[in-house]
Backbone bond lengths (Angstrom), bond angles and torsions (degrees), N, CA, C in turn:
res aa  C-N    CA-C-N  psi(-1)  N-CA   C-N-CA  omega(-1)  CA-C   N-CA-C  phi
1 X - - - 1.468 - - 1.520 110.10 -
2 X 1.304 116.08 142.11 1.458 120.56 -179.72 1.524 109.95 -118.86
3 X 1.327 114.38 167.38 1.458 120.88 175.80 1.522 108.61 -80.98
4 X 1.311 117.03 129.37 1.457 122.09 -176.95 1.528 111.52 -103.04
5 X 1.315 115.35 167.95 1.466 119.83 174.97 1.532 110.90 -61.32
6 X 1.320 116.71 -32.12 1.460 120.89 177.52 1.526 110.61 -65.31
7 X 1.334 116.12 -39.97 1.465 120.30 176.32 1.522 111.00 -61.65
8 X 1.329 115.69 -44.57 1.468 120.07 -179.77 1.518 111.22 -63.66
9 X 1.321 116.10 -41.18 1.464 119.56 179.24 1.524 110.58 -64.03
10 X 1.335 116.59 -39.69 1.460 119.01 178.69 1.523 110.39 -66.87
11 X 1.325 117.87 -41.82 1.468 120.35 179.16 1.522 111.02 -58.56
12 X 1.329 116.83 -41.25 1.468 120.07 177.66 1.525 110.83 -64.96
13 X 1.328 116.32 -40.47 1.464 119.91 178.56 1.534 110.89 -65.77
14 X 1.327 116.61 -36.71 1.464 120.05 177.57 1.522 110.87 -63.66
15 X 1.332 115.69 -45.12 1.463 119.21 179.32 1.523 111.16 -63.23
16 X 1.326 116.71 -40.23 1.465 120.20 177.50 1.530 111.00 -61.91
17 X 1.339 115.62 -43.99 1.467 119.81 -178.21 1.521 111.21 -66.51
18 X 1.338 116.38 -40.76 1.460 119.58 178.69 1.524 110.71 -64.27
19 X 1.321 116.79 -43.86 1.458 120.35 179.07 1.520 112.23 -60.80
20 X 1.327 116.10 -41.67 1.464 119.88 178.69 1.524 111.53 -63.91
21 X 1.337 116.52 -32.59 1.462 120.51 178.69 1.524 112.04 -76.19
22 X 1.321 116.86 -32.34 1.461 121.79 -174.45 1.525 112.80 -81.26
23 X 1.317 117.51 -41.98 1.478 120.33 -169.41 1.531 114.21 -57.38
24 X 1.334 120.37 -38.89 1.472 117.90 -179.66 1.530 113.81 -63.82
25 X 1.334 117.88 -21.11 1.462 121.70 -178.70 1.526 113.09 -92.87
26 X 1.324 117.01 -10.24 1.467 120.02 -174.56 1.529 109.87 -72.32
27 X 1.330 116.40 126.75 1.468 123.30 -176.18 1.530 110.90 54.98
28 X 1.336 114.81 35.09 1.460 121.65 -179.61 1.536 107.55 -138.10
29 X 1.320 117.21 -162.37 1.463 121.54 -179.51 1.522 108.76 -80.25
30 X 1.347 116.37 97.75 1.460 120.94 -172.51 1.529 113.65 -98.17
31 X 1.328 118.32 -1.49 1.462 120.89 172.89 1.516 114.09 63.14
32 X 1.312 117.53 59.12 1.459 122.13 -175.21 1.525 111.90 -69.28
33 X 1.351 115.27 135.48 1.452 122.76 172.08 1.526 108.51 -135.41
34 X 1.331 116.17 164.32 1.463 121.76 174.25 1.523 108.80 -106.60
35 X 1.333 116.21 131.66 1.461 120.91 176.46 1.531 109.63 -79.63
36 X 1.328 115.94 178.12 1.463 120.50 -177.43 1.526 112.34 -60.21
37 X 1.355 117.08 -30.40 1.468 120.04 179.45 1.528 111.86 -88.99
38 X 1.323 117.48 10.01 1.471 125.87 178.45 1.522 113.58 75.77
39 X 1.328 117.93 2.29 1.463 119.24 176.24 1.529 109.55 -78.29
40 X 1.338 117.24 152.04 1.462 119.67 -175.72 1.525 113.03 -81.11
41 X 1.310 115.84 149.56 1.459 122.35 174.07 1.526 107.63 -141.64
42 X 1.319 116.08 146.07 1.460 120.68 -178.30 1.527 110.75 -126.31
43 X 1.324 114.23 171.22 1.464 119.45 173.92 1.525 110.82 -59.86
44 X 1.315 116.57 -32.33 1.461 120.37 179.90 1.517 111.68 -65.87
45 X 1.353 117.65 -41.83 1.469 121.02 176.27 1.527 110.23 -55.11
46 X 1.318 114.89 -50.39 1.463 119.59 -173.82 1.522 112.12 -70.09
47 X 1.325 116.74 -39.78 1.472 119.50 179.90 1.528 111.01 -66.14
48 X 1.322 116.44 -40.12 1.465 120.01 -178.68 1.524 111.03 -66.87
49 X 1.338 116.74 -44.38 1.465 117.50 -179.98 1.522 111.34 -67.26
50 X 1.313 117.60 -40.22 1.465 120.26 179.06 1.521 111.21 -60.06
51 X 1.328 116.58 -41.10 1.461 120.48 179.51 1.525 110.99 -63.90
52 X 1.329 116.51 -41.73 1.468 119.79 -179.50 1.523 111.80 -68.90
53 X 1.318 116.92 -42.68 1.462 120.23 -178.56 1.530 111.03 -61.62
54 X 1.309 116.60 -38.73 1.459 120.51 -179.98 1.526 111.39 -61.19
55 X 1.331 116.12 -43.15 1.468 120.09 179.85 1.531 111.31 -66.07
56 X 1.322 116.72 -41.74 1.468 120.08 -179.88 1.524 110.97 -64.43
57 X 1.320 116.70 -44.51 1.461 120.38 -177.39 1.524 111.80 -62.74
58 X 1.326 116.51 -32.51 1.461 119.58 177.02 1.523 111.63 -74.91
59 X 1.335 116.69 -40.52 1.468 120.44 -174.42 1.526 112.52 -80.01
60 X 1.332 117.16 -41.11 1.465 121.81 -174.75 1.528 109.92 -137.25
61 X 1.316 118.17 74.40 1.467 120.61 -175.21 1.528 114.11 -62.69
62 X 1.331 118.56 -20.55 1.465 121.14 -179.61 1.524 112.85 -86.16
63 X 1.335 117.12 -10.61 1.463 120.32 -179.38 1.522 111.22 -80.60
64 X 1.325 115.82 145.65 1.456 120.97 173.45 1.529 109.45 -75.18
65 X 1.327 115.84 157.45 1.463 122.49 173.63 1.525 107.40 -130.87
66 X 1.316 115.94 128.77 1.461 122.22 176.95 1.522 106.72 -121.90
67 X 1.319 116.80 110.16 1.453 120.73 -176.35 1.514 111.54 -122.98
68 X 1.323 116.02 149.25 1.459 119.56 -179.16 1.525 111.57 -64.44
69 X 1.326 117.52 -38.57 1.466 120.13 -171.55 1.526 113.41 -92.80
70 X 1.321 118.01 -33.86 1.464 120.26 -173.29 1.522 113.40 -117.52
71 X 1.319 117.35 13.36 1.453 120.15 169.56 1.511 115.23 75.70
72 X 1.335 115.09 -151.31 1.457 122.47 -170.13 1.518 111.44 -109.13
73 X 1.324 115.17 129.53 1.461 122.12 165.86 1.515 106.44 -106.80
74 X 1.305 117.08 118.27 1.458 120.20 -177.39 1.522 111.01 -68.66
75 X 1.341 115.61 150.96 1.453 121.33 178.03 1.515 111.06 -131.52
76 X 1.328 115.38 176.46 1.469 121.17 -178.29 1.525 112.56 -125.45
77 X 1.334 117.28 4.78 1.468 120.70 -172.07 1.519 114.27 -96.17
78 X 1.344 117.65 -11.37 1.464 120.31 -172.05 1.512 112.97 83.13
79 X 1.327 116.21 4.35 1.465 122.31 179.68 1.524 109.48 -116.64
80 X 1.335 115.11 143.17 1.469 120.03 178.07 1.521 109.38 -136.53
81 X 1.307 116.22 130.51 1.462 122.43 171.57 1.527 107.21 -90.51
82 X 1.315 116.36 122.38 1.458 122.12 -174.51 1.530 107.87 -112.03
83 X 1.328 116.03 121.76 1.463 121.49 -168.13 1.524 112.03 -123.73
84 X 1.310 115.63 133.86 1.470 122.16 166.67 1.522 105.77 -127.92
85 X 1.324 117.93 101.41 1.472 119.72 -171.49 1.525 113.44 -62.16
86 X 1.332 116.81 -39.83 1.465 120.53 173.82 1.524 107.37 -136.71
87 X 1.311 116.01 101.17 1.456 120.99 172.86 1.528 106.29 -88.65
88 X 1.322 115.26 109.10 1.461 120.05 -173.21 1.515 111.17 109.25
89 X 1.334 116.39 44.83 1.471 120.03 -178.66 1.523 111.55 -59.54
90 X 1.340 117.42 -33.59 1.473 118.82 178.93 1.531 110.70 -64.35
91 X 1.328 117.48 -37.83 1.463 119.93 175.32 1.528 110.15 -65.45
92 X 1.329 116.30 -41.61 1.469 120.60 179.80 1.523 111.02 -59.21
93 X 1.342 117.23 -48.78 1.464 118.79 -175.72 1.528 112.20 -72.22
94 X 1.325 117.34 -17.96 1.467 119.59 177.18 1.522 111.80 -94.06
95 X 1.340 117.08 6.81 1.451 120.68 174.64 1.519 114.53 76.85
96 X 1.343 117.44 19.62 1.460 120.48 -179.11 1.527 109.30 -103.63
97 X 1.322 118.96 124.48 1.469 121.17 -174.67 1.529 113.23 -84.41
98 X 1.343 115.25 54.95 1.465 119.60 177.00 1.526 110.64 -123.56
99 X 1.331 116.31 22.31 1.452 121.97 170.11 1.526 108.04 -93.61
100 X 1.318 116.64 179.18 1.457 118.03 177.71 1.510 111.94 -162.74
101 X 1.320 115.16 159.82 1.462 122.27 170.69 1.519 107.93 -93.24
102 X 1.326 116.40 130.55 1.462 121.85 179.89 1.523 109.95 -111.29
103 X 1.319 115.12 129.17 1.465 122.16 179.36 1.519 107.25 -131.69
104 X 1.327 117.06 122.92 1.461 120.38 178.35 1.521 109.93 -128.69
105 X 1.326 115.06 149.09 1.454 121.37 167.49 1.521 106.87 -112.08
106 X 1.322 116.04 114.51 1.461 123.13 -179.20 1.527 107.67 -106.25
107 X 1.329 115.76 123.57 1.462 121.22 -177.10 1.525 108.82 -115.87
108 X 1.332 115.42 120.16 1.475 121.41 -177.96 1.529 111.13 51.11
109 X 1.326 116.55 38.38 1.451 121.98 175.38 1.518 115.46 89.87
110 X 1.330 118.58 -4.36 1.468 121.84 -176.37 1.531 110.75 -109.60
111 X 1.334 118.35 128.01 1.473 120.27 175.62 1.529 110.18 -66.52
112 X 1.323 116.10 115.65 1.470 120.53 -175.25 1.518 113.27 -110.72
113 X 1.325 117.95 -23.33 1.456 121.77 178.37 1.518 107.83 -143.22
114 X 1.332 116.75 142.04 1.447 120.05 178.57 1.513 112.40 -146.64
115 X 1.327 115.18 146.71 1.464 122.83 175.33 1.518 108.42 -129.08
116 X 1.328 115.56 130.99 1.470 122.46 167.40 1.519 105.63 -112.46
117 X 1.321 117.44 115.51 1.468 120.80 -176.91 1.519 110.21 -120.59
118 X 1.324 116.36 124.94 1.465 121.81 174.77 1.530 107.08 -104.47
119 X 1.341 117.52 102.55 1.461 119.91 -168.12 1.521 115.19 -75.62
120 X 1.313 118.77 -15.78 1.463 120.30 179.41 1.528 110.02 -85.90
121 X 1.315 116.46 -48.81 1.475 120.61 176.27 1.523 111.88 -77.50
122 X 1.329 116.01 -11.91 1.468 123.32 -177.15 1.532 110.61 56.30
123 X 1.318 113.40 52.07 1.462 121.87 175.83 1.527 108.35 -113.28
124 X 1.316 115.96 134.65 1.465 119.26 -175.81 1.526 110.39 -141.32
125 X 1.338 114.53 125.12 1.461 121.34 172.26 1.525 108.09 -105.49
126 X 1.326 116.66 132.10 1.462 122.14 179.23 1.517 108.94 -127.33
127 X 1.331 115.97 123.26 1.459 120.67 -178.74 1.515 111.83 -125.72
128 X 1.316 115.82 141.23 1.464 123.21 174.04 1.519 107.07 -131.87
129 X 1.312 117.13 130.53 1.457 120.23 -179.50 1.529 110.51 -55.06
130 X 1.326 115.98 128.40 1.457 121.35 179.35 1.506 114.55 89.75
131 X 1.348 116.92 -0.75 1.459 120.66 -179.86 1.527 109.56 -130.14
132 X 1.338 117.60 158.02 1.469 119.56 178.72 1.529 112.00 -67.39
133 X 1.312 115.91 139.51 1.459 121.51 174.46 1.517 110.15 -71.56
134 X 1.321 115.43 142.14 1.457 121.42 178.21 1.527 109.81 -112.80
135 X 1.317 115.49 138.56 1.462 122.80 173.01 1.515 107.24 -116.40
136 X 1.334 116.05 110.93 1.469 121.63 -174.17 1.522 111.11 50.01
137 X 1.344 115.49 42.01 1.450 121.75 173.57 1.511 115.88 87.54
138 X 1.332 118.12 -5.03 1.467 121.13 -179.63 1.524 109.53 -117.33
139 X 1.347 117.72 149.92 1.468 119.91 -176.65 1.528 112.16 -58.62
140 X 1.327 115.26 136.55 1.463 122.45 175.26 1.523 108.04 -105.72
141 X 1.327 116.51 149.41 1.462 120.35 179.67 1.521 110.35 -143.00
142 X 1.330 115.92 134.25 1.453 120.94 172.97 1.521 108.92 -70.28
143 X 1.331 116.23 168.48 1.458 119.17 178.34 1.527 110.10 -108.84
144 X 1.326 114.54 153.96 1.462 120.11 176.71 1.528 108.34 -75.98
145 X 1.331 115.11 149.23 1.461 121.73 178.69 1.522 107.12 -138.60
146 X 1.334 116.06 95.18 1.459 120.92 -173.42 1.525 113.06 -71.87
147 X 1.328 116.97 -17.64 1.465 121.08 -174.57 1.522 108.20 -140.18
148 X 1.344 116.53 118.09 1.461 119.82 179.52 1.521 111.19 -58.54
149 X 1.322 117.00 -29.00 1.456 121.28 178.90 1.516 113.81 -65.85
150 X 1.326 117.33 -10.78 1.461 121.63 177.31 1.526 112.04 -109.97
151 X 1.319 115.94 10.63 1.468 120.35 -175.05 1.520 111.74 -82.71
152 X 1.326 114.79 150.76 1.460 122.93 173.22 1.524 107.06 -104.27
153 X 1.328 115.55 116.38 1.459 124.46 -175.48 1.523 109.67 -103.66
154 X 1.323 117.00 146.78 1.465 120.86 176.49 1.519 110.24 -136.25
155 X 1.317 115.54 149.64 1.459 123.36 167.87 1.521 107.54 -151.41
156 X 1.322 116.83 155.27 1.457 118.99 -177.67 1.522 111.21 -67.58
157 X 1.345 117.01 -50.43 1.466 120.23 178.59 1.518 109.94 -163.15
158 X 1.334 118.50 130.62 1.465 120.14 174.06 1.525 112.51 -60.53
159 X 1.314 117.67 -21.56 1.464 120.74 179.42 1.524 112.38 -66.36
160 X 1.324 117.50 -14.65 1.459 121.53 -179.56 1.527 112.70 -85.89
161 X 1.343 117.89 -5.53 1.458 121.94 176.55 1.528 110.18 -90.29
162 X 1.352 117.15 148.94 1.454 118.94 166.92 1.532 108.42 -78.92
163 X 1.323 117.48 179.87 1.461 119.79 -171.60 1.524 112.60 -61.14
164 X 1.331 117.83 -44.42 1.460 119.67 -177.92 1.529 111.03 -70.69
165 X 1.324 116.44 -36.72 1.465 119.81 177.21 1.526 110.45 -66.31
166 X 1.321 117.07 -38.95 1.464 120.57 179.14 1.525 110.21 -64.05
167 X 1.319 117.05 -41.42 1.464 120.06 177.92 1.526 109.77 -60.04
168 X 1.320 117.38 -43.39 1.464 121.45 179.18 1.524 110.86 -64.06
169 X 1.336 116.01 -44.54 1.462 119.18 -179.81 1.526 111.26 -62.80
170 X 1.323 116.70 -41.28 1.464 119.61 179.77 1.522 111.44 -62.82
171 X 1.329 116.58 -33.74 1.468 120.29 176.50 1.530 110.01 -64.66
172 X 1.328 116.87 -43.15 1.465 120.50 177.26 1.525 110.60 -67.40
173 X 1.323 116.51 -40.87 1.463 121.44 179.08 1.530 111.02 -55.77
174 X 1.326 116.65 -36.30 1.460 120.62 179.27 1.511 114.03 -74.69
175 X 1.347 116.19 -10.83 1.465 120.14 -177.42 1.519 113.45 -99.65
176 X 1.360 117.89 -7.41 1.464 120.88 -177.09 1.525 110.98 -108.84
177 X 1.321 115.47 171.80 1.466 120.07 -178.65 1.520 111.97 -71.53
178 X 1.343 116.45 -44.76 1.457 119.96 -175.07 1.522 109.33 -159.05
179 X 1.342 115.37 155.47 1.458 120.90 -179.09 1.523 109.81 -127.36
180 X 1.330 115.18 135.44 1.459 123.32 179.75 1.527 108.34 -110.27
181 X 1.334 118.05 132.56 1.452 122.32 178.44 1.524 110.71 -105.28
182 X 1.340 115.35 149.77 1.456 120.96 -176.50 1.522 110.44 88.76
183 X 1.319 115.40 163.95 1.456 118.42 173.64 1.502 116.50 124.74
184 X 1.347 117.94 -28.10 1.464 120.35 178.45 1.527 110.65 47.55
185 X 1.338 117.26 -134.67 1.469 120.03 -175.82 1.525 113.27 -66.59
186 X 1.318 116.85 -21.80 1.464 119.84 -178.02 1.522 110.96 -61.55
187 X 1.329 117.44 -29.91 1.452 120.59 178.22 1.521 112.11 -59.27
188 X 1.320 116.09 -36.96 1.464 120.23 -176.25 1.529 110.74 -72.68
189 X 1.323 116.69 -33.64 1.450 119.35 171.46 1.512 110.95 -63.42
190 X 1.336 116.21 -38.01 1.464 120.10 178.49 1.529 111.65 -66.87
191 X 1.334 117.47 -34.44 1.466 119.95 173.05 1.526 109.62 -63.92
192 X 1.328 116.73 -46.17 1.467 120.68 -178.48 1.522 112.31 -61.11
193 X 1.322 117.22 -30.05 1.465 121.15 -179.30 1.526 113.25 -94.64
194 X 1.343 117.10 1.45 1.458 119.48 175.34 1.506 115.29 83.33
195 X 1.337 117.59 23.45 1.470 120.54 179.91 1.533 111.87 -103.57
196 X 1.300 117.22 -19.66 1.466 124.08 173.53 1.525 107.94 -127.04
197 X 1.341 115.81 157.65 1.467 119.41 -179.15 1.524 113.51 -103.34
198 X 1.323 117.46 -39.00 1.465 121.31 -172.84 1.525 109.70 -142.96
199 X 1.334 116.13 139.91 1.466 121.85 167.83 1.522 107.24 -127.60
200 X 1.325 116.83 134.06 1.462 122.30 177.18 1.518 108.27 -130.85
201 X 1.339 116.09 128.31 1.459 120.52 178.72 1.519 110.38 -145.98
202 X 1.320 115.54 168.58 1.462 122.10 178.18 1.521 108.79 -145.67
203 X 1.328 115.25 172.62 1.472 122.46 179.43 1.537 111.72 64.79
204 X 1.323 117.79 23.69 1.454 120.06 179.41 1.526 110.75 -86.00
205 X 1.314 115.70 150.37 1.458 122.44 174.15 1.530 108.73 -102.51
206 X 1.332 115.80 169.38 1.468 120.22 -176.44 1.519 111.47 -54.52
207 X 1.350 117.11 -40.94 1.461 118.50 -178.48 1.528 112.54 -68.57
208 X 1.348 116.63 -16.43 1.460 120.11 178.17 1.528 112.48 -81.88
209 X 1.342 117.81 -29.90 1.464 118.51 -171.59 1.524 116.07 -121.00
210 X 1.328 119.37 -16.33 1.470 119.50 -173.24 1.527 112.56 -59.07
211 X 1.325 117.22 -42.21 1.471 120.24 -177.92 1.517 112.78 -70.70
212 X 1.332 116.80 -22.92 1.461 120.71 -173.61 1.521 112.45 -73.52
213 X 1.343 116.43 -32.33 1.461 121.12 -171.67 1.531 112.27 -62.78
214 X 1.335 120.13 -53.09 1.464 118.74 179.28 1.526 113.03 -63.48
215 X 1.341 117.15 -31.10 1.469 120.17 -179.56 1.524 110.76 -66.63
216 X 1.327 117.29 -51.29 1.466 121.09 -177.36 1.527 111.12 -67.96
217 X 1.336 116.77 -44.53 1.460 119.16 -175.90 1.527 112.21 -71.92
218 X 1.326 116.91 -32.54 1.459 119.31 177.01 1.513 113.50 -70.82
219 X 1.347 116.34 -15.76 1.466 120.99 177.50 1.530 111.79 -94.64
220 X 1.334 116.74 1.05 1.456 119.92 177.64 1.507 114.71 107.39
221 X 1.336 117.86 -0.21 1.452 121.32 179.67 1.513 111.76 -94.26
222 X 1.310 114.96 -169.12 1.461 120.34 178.14 1.511 109.08 -140.99
223 X 1.343 115.07 141.11 1.461 121.03 171.97 1.514 109.45 -123.46
224 X 1.328 115.83 145.02 1.460 122.11 179.28 1.516 108.41 -160.65
225 X 1.341 116.09 176.69 1.453 118.78 172.61 1.527 109.29 -87.94
226 X 1.325 117.38 -175.88 1.464 120.59 -173.82 1.522 112.52 -73.05
227 X 1.334 116.56 -6.62 1.463 120.52 174.60 1.529 112.11 -101.43
228 X 1.330 115.79 -1.03 1.453 120.17 179.88 1.512 114.39 91.15
229 X 1.333 117.82 4.47 1.459 121.30 -178.97 1.528 110.97 -85.52
230 X 1.345 117.76 151.46 1.471 120.51 178.66 1.523 111.57 -61.00
231 X 1.311 115.94 151.67 1.460 121.59 178.34 1.529 109.94 -86.57
232 X 1.323 115.71 126.84 1.455 122.62 179.18 1.527 108.78 -134.61
233 X 1.321 115.42 -178.22 1.462 120.08 177.99 1.523 112.31 -62.65
234 X 1.335 117.85 -17.13 1.465 121.65 -179.32 1.525 113.04 -96.35
235 X 1.323 118.86 -0.80 1.463 121.22 -177.17 1.528 111.05 -67.09
236 X 1.342 115.60 152.78 1.466 120.14 -173.64 1.518 113.32 -84.60
237 X 1.319 118.63 -10.41 1.462 119.86 175.94 1.504 115.40 104.05
238 X 1.345 118.37 9.09 1.461 121.89 169.29 1.525 107.15 -90.82
239 X 1.329 116.65 118.25 1.462 121.50 -165.86 1.520 111.26 -126.44
240 X 1.327 114.81 137.40 1.462 122.72 172.34 1.523 107.98 -124.98
241 X 1.321 116.84 134.31 1.463 122.47 170.44 1.518 107.76 -125.60
242 X 1.315 116.64 126.97 1.461 121.59 179.26 1.513 109.27 -127.21
243 X 1.328 115.76 128.60 1.450 119.32 177.00 1.513 112.23 -66.54
244 X 1.334 116.75 -35.70 1.458 122.39 177.63 1.522 108.28 -108.87
245 X 1.344 118.59 108.58 1.462 120.27 -178.88 1.528 113.62 -58.01
246 X 1.324 117.39 -21.32 1.465 120.67 -179.95 1.529 112.25 -65.24
247 X 1.327 117.78 -18.33 1.462 120.55 -178.66 1.534 113.18 -93.24
248 X 1.318 117.76 -3.22 1.462 120.91 -174.68 1.528 112.30 -58.04
249 X 1.322 117.74 -46.78 1.460 119.75 -175.86 1.526 111.46 -61.85
250 X 1.341 117.31 -39.26 1.463 120.25 177.99 1.522 111.14 -66.32
251 X 1.320 116.22 -39.22 1.467 120.06 178.88 1.526 110.20 -64.38
252 X 1.326 116.75 -45.88 1.454 120.44 -179.85 1.526 111.80 -65.09
253 X 1.317 116.70 -36.42 1.467 120.28 177.53 1.530 110.53 -62.86
254 X 1.322 116.82 -41.40 1.466 119.69 177.04 1.517 111.53 -65.14
255 X 1.325 117.18 -41.09 1.459 121.11 -178.24 1.525 112.37 -71.12
256 X 1.325 117.22 -17.83 1.456 120.45 178.62 1.522 112.74 -71.90
257 X 1.337 115.95 -12.95 1.473 120.69 -178.98 1.524 109.85 -86.12
258 X 1.310 116.36 74.81 1.463 121.07 -179.80 1.518 110.52 -92.60
259 X 1.325 115.35 146.03 1.450 119.42 176.04 1.518 111.49 -80.48
260 X 1.288 117.29 162.75 1.463 122.06 179.49 1.529 109.44 -132.58
């Protein structure tokens, strides 16, 4: 099965609907609550996902839906729409426009289409496996990085790593020019557009990374897990994104240095 023009049109409509649901709550009364895992959720998260799910159910009733806020709707088509209405809720509640809506189409377990949408800045990256990634309708391209020692690395927070993962990340941190903290999914859009070189994260769920893979790879980069394997619905959530695929082996070698 391939991604169709109808799929792309629906993904754009989903991003539009999510943005329309999110913007009224931005820097306003967003109704913050804590979920069972202590992570934050707002009225904007729930409104955006509800709006997207409604559109999908009307357009493709046989497709599965996997959403961060409302769970799994089983399907029969072998296709799943994977949604994170606000990836970076902490950025959202602090009034920083570096969160994003993530929309992925996963076919037989493989991320085949992804959207990263920043509804406040109105920036949107759209990726389809085998096709060039678009940033606001124009081709996006990662940048070459001939020397890992000159790379700009990003991660959302070192606090999200366990002890062995943190040791590995610190080893990589010592091998690059500089490291930027914060950013969530927005970092991956920055890799796709050639403004960052590497993103490394762990403890991610499918809704956190599925949309990112087609975006980064369609712009000329590469995404994989910490062992170098492709990211699929079965991946454990250790994620590497590199704008220059030539640096992947060095990044993985650094990450292999885990503490015990």
